[in-house]
C-alpha positions in Angstrom: 143.8 88.5 97.5 140.6 90.6 98.0 137.8 90.4 95.5 136.9 93.9 94.1 134.0 94.9 91.9 133.0 98.1 90.3 130.9 100.3 92.5 127.5 101.6 91.3 126.2 105.0 92.2 122.7 105.0 93.6 120.5 108.1 93.8 117.2 108.1 95.7 114.9 111.0 96.1 113.6 111.6 99.6 109.9 111.3 99.6 109.4 111.2 103.4 107.9 114.3 105.0 108.7 113.2 108.6 111.4 111.2 110.3 108.6 109.2 112.2 107.2 106.3 110.3 106.2 102.7 110.7 107.3 100.0 108.3 106.9 96.2 108.1 108.6 93.6 105.9 106.6 92.2 103.0 107.6 89.9 100.1 108.0 92.0 97.0 107.1 90.1 93.8 109.2 90.0 90.7 106.1 89.6 88.4 106.0 92.3 85.7 109.3 94.0 86.6 111.6 94.7 83.7 115.4 94.6 83.8 117.4 97.8 83.7 120.5 98.5 81.6 122.7 96.4 84.0 120.3 93.5 83.7 118.9 93.9 87.2 115.2 93.9 88.1 114.7 96.8 90.6 111.4 97.8 92.2 112.1 101.5 93.1 111.6 103.1 96.5 108.3 105.0 96.6 106.4 102.3 94.6 102.9 101.5 95.9 102.8 97.9 97.4 101.5 95.5 96.1 99.6 97.4 93.4 98.5 101.0 92.8 94.8 100.2 93.3 92.4 99.3 96.2 94.7 96.4 97.3 97.5 98.9 98.3 99.0 98.3 101.7 101.8 100.8 101.8 104.8 102.3 100.0 108.3 100.8 99.5 110.9 102.5 101.7 113.9 101.4 99.7 114.7 99.9 96.3 114.2 96.1 96.2 116.3 93.9 93.8 114.0 91.1 92.6 116.4 89.8 89.9 116.7 86.4 91.6 113.0 86.2 92.4 110.7 87.6 95.1 112.6 89.4 97.9 111.7 90.9 101.3 111.2 94.7 101.3 110.4 97.4 103.9 106.9 98.8 103.3 105.8 102.0 104.9 102.3 101.5 106.5 102.1 104.7 108.6 104.0 107.8 107.4 103.8 111.4 106.0 104.7 111.3 102.3 105.6 114.0 99.8 103.3 112.8 97.0 105.0 114.8 94.2 108.3 113.0 94.8 107.0 109.5 94.4 108.0 107.7 91.1 104.3 107.1 90.2 101.4 109.1 91.6 99.1 107.0 93.8 95.7 106.3 92.4 92.7 107.6 94.4 91.7 104.1 95.3 95.2 103.4 96.6 95.2 106.5 98.7 91.9 105.4 100.3 93.2 101.9 101.0 96.3 103.2 102.7 94.5 104.8 105.6 97.5 105.5 107.8 99.6 107.1 105.0 99.2 110.9 104.9 100.1 112.9 101.9 101.7 116.3 102.1 102.2 118.8 99.3 105.8 119.9 98.5 106.3 123.5 99.5 
């Protein structure tokens, strides 16, 4: 007999301004992440990695579930980004630190 679970609908806003980008895998920490209504700790796509300050390396490409502890996640290190569509606006120091990330205004 097959095991069947309820499906969950996921919606993600496209914040990429171009189909060309470079991403690398980084370990996404679970520190400071609060659980959602389903009890899952999700770091949303578009979050500045690792922090929204001068230590910024890039931007998460997809959601990362860190409920069970730190997990690998795809981090954009070279891309064109639609800044207005990010879940949190990048700080000026983060923008300076992410030299290969270019920000474009939504038209």
